[in-house]
C-alpha positions, -999 to +999 in steps of 0.1 A: -474-749-253-444-752-277-408-756-267-391-724-256-424-705-253-416-692-219-384-675-232-397-641-244-374-613-257-382-594-225-369-623-204-336-621-224-333-584-219-336-588-181-305-610-182-283-584-200-259-567-176-257-530-186-233-520-158-206-497-171-177-514-152-150-496-171-167-462-169-172-465-132-136-475-126-125-445-148-149-423-128-131-432-097-097-424-112-112-392-126-123-382-091-088-387-079-075-364-107-102-338-100-096-336-063-059-342-062-064-368-035-035-394-031-055-426-029-046-459-048-056-457-085-071-484-106-042-495-128-063-509-156-100-501-155-107-525-183-094-554-163-114-555-131-115-588-111-148-606-109-150-597-072-147-560-081-172-563-109-197-578-084-191-549-060-194-523-088-226-539-100-240-540-065-233-503-059-246-493-093-278-512-086-281-495-052-278-461-070-304-471-095-328-481-067-322-452-044-315-424-069-328-436-102-293-434-118-265-460-115-244-445-143-206-439-142-214-402-140-236-406-109-210-428-091-183-404-101-201-376-083-202-399-052-165-406-054-158-369-057-181-361-028-162-387-007-128-373-016-139-337-008-157-345+025-138-373+042-115-366+071-077-370+067-080-404+085-093-419+051-062-405+033-035-422+055-035-399+085-040-427+110-018-449+132-017-477+106-012-456+074-044-471+060-060-454+031-095-457+016-095-473-019-118-482-047-131-513-029-138-492+003-159-467-017-179-496-034-194-505+000-230-494+006-222-485+042-195-461+029-221-445+006-245-441+036-218-424+056-210-399+028-247-391+025-250-386+062-219-365+065-203-390+089-169-392+075 
């Protein structure tokens, strides 16, 4: 066995992260524009924190696994569905004035609630 023989091109491809972080962040802002919902916007979609990038990747991977598509377009549809179906509570009509935001929508349990119609 020669040096580096275990490192095949397919091994290298598996390490490439193809998550469209900017596109997904823009899809969130686009869903806000489309629905007219007043939730916090992402100021600079091209400058997400590492924490947000991990959350975006995780949700994108969940979408790939569950629906076969983890694209910005697919997640944009989810963001729009949330904004159209969620109760007013998620938009600040609560005793704390709390509003859902990008980070809240990146949670898998939020996705499950949207799919189940439990918002």
